[in-house]
C-alpha positions in Angstrom: 14.0 -5.8 -23.7 13.7 -5.5 -19.9 10.8 -7.1 -18.2 11.0 -4.7 -15.3 10.2 -1.0 -15.0 9.8 1.9 -12.7 6.8 4.3 -12.9 6.9 7.5 -10.9 3.6 9.3 -11.4 2.4 10.4 -8.9 4.2 7.9 -6.7 6.9 5.3 -7.3 5.5 2.1 -8.7 7.9 -0.8 -9.3 7.0 -3.9 -11.1 8.5 -7.0 -12.8 9.7 -10.5 -11.9 11.9 -10.6 -8.8 11.5 -7.0 -7.9 9.9 -7.8 -4.6 13.3 -8.6 -3.2 14.2 -4.9 -3.5 11.4 -3.9 -1.1 13.3 -4.0 2.2 16.2 -1.9 0.9 13.7 0.5 -0.7 11.8 0.9 2.5 15.0 1.5 4.4 16.2 4.1 1.8 12.9 6.0 2.4 13.5 5.9 6.2 10.8 3.3 6.9 11.4 1.0 9.8 7.8 -0.1 10.4 6.0 -0.3 7.0 2.4 -1.3 6.8 1.4 -3.4 3.7 -2.0 -2.4 2.6 -4.1 -4.8 0.5 -7.4 -6.6 0.4 -8.5 -9.7 2.3 -7.9 -12.1 -0.6 -4.4 -10.9 -1.4 -3.6 -10.4 2.3 -3.7 -14.2 2.8 -1.9 -15.1 -0.4 1.5 -16.8 -0.2 3.2 -13.9 -2.1 1.9 -11.4 0.5 2.9 -13.5 3.5 6.3 -14.2 1.9 6.8 -10.4 1.4 5.9 -9.7 5.0 8.5 -12.4 6.1 11.0 -10.8 3.7 10.5 -7.4 5.4 10.6 -8.8 8.9 13.8 -10.9 8.1 15.4 -7.6 7.1 14.7 -6.3 10.6 11.7 -4.1 9.6 8.7 -4.1 11.9 6.2 -4.7 9.1 2.6 -5.8 9.3 -0.4 -6.3 6.9 -3.6 -4.3 6.8 -6.1 -6.1 4.6 -9.5 -4.9 5.7 -10.5 -3.3 2.4 -13.6 -3.6 0.3 -13.3 -3.5 -3.5 -14.2 0.2 -3.3 -12.9 1.4 0.0 -15.4 3.1 2.3 -14.9 5.3 5.3 -14.9 2.4 7.7 -12.0 0.8 5.8 -10.1 4.1 6.1 -10.8 4.3 9.8 -9.6 0.8 10.4 -6.5 1.5 8.3 -5.7 4.6 10.3 -6.2 2.7 13.5 -3.9 -0.1 12.4 -1.3 2.4 11.2 -1.3 4.2 14.5 -1.6 1.1 16.7 1.4 -0.5 15.0 3.4 2.8 15.2 4.0 2.4 11.4 6.1 5.0 9.6 5.1 4.3 6.0 2.8 2.3 3.8 3.3 0.0 0.9 0.4 -0.6 -1.5 0.3 -4.3 -2.3 -1.8 -4.7 -5.4 -3.1 -2.1 -7.7 -6.0 0.4 -7.9 -7.9 0.4 -4.7 -4.8 -0.7 -2.7 -2.9 2.3 -3.9 -5.8 4.6 -3.1 -6.2 3.2 0.3 -2.5 3.2 1.1 -2.3 6.9 0.5 -5.5 7.5 2.5 -4.3 5.3 5.4 -1.8 8.0 6.6 -4.2 10.9 6.1 -6.9 12.1 8.4 -10.4 10.7 7.5 -11.7 13.9 6.0 -8.7 14.3 3.8 -8.7 10.6 2.9 -12.3 10.7 1.8 -11.6 13.8 -0.4 -8.6 12.1 -1.8 -10.6 9.0 -2.7 -13.3 11.1 -4.3 -10.8 13.0 -6.4 -9.1 9.8 -7.5 -12.5 8.3 -8.5 -13.3 11.5 -10.5 -9.9 11.3 -12.3 -10.4 7.7 -13.1 -13.9 8.4 -14.5 -12.4 11.2 -16.7 -9.7 8.9 -18.0 -12.3 6.3 -19.1 -14.5 9.0 -20.8 
């Protein structure tokens, strides 16, 4: 039985031991040359995250990390994410972690109003799933 898998609903999620080495090629296949890794402060400083940043940079990608997220992202986090995305001239985002990281990654490239609606809708869906 394989210990790796792909999940594609609603976005592509890849997980499993060693899969991180696929990230540079995946970014390039999607046309990303300057990906922004979106995560929280704790994970942003973790060795796996800094090693992933180095992996992307060693592949010639202009990658950076945005890790100014609260456990439940608020408008200020989204504003900071948008600012980092535009200031770094990024052309895509990579959610590093789960849950809030995935929400914030999608919201990072949207305008603030759309991002807040998106987060509210995702929170409602999550609440319905738990009911």
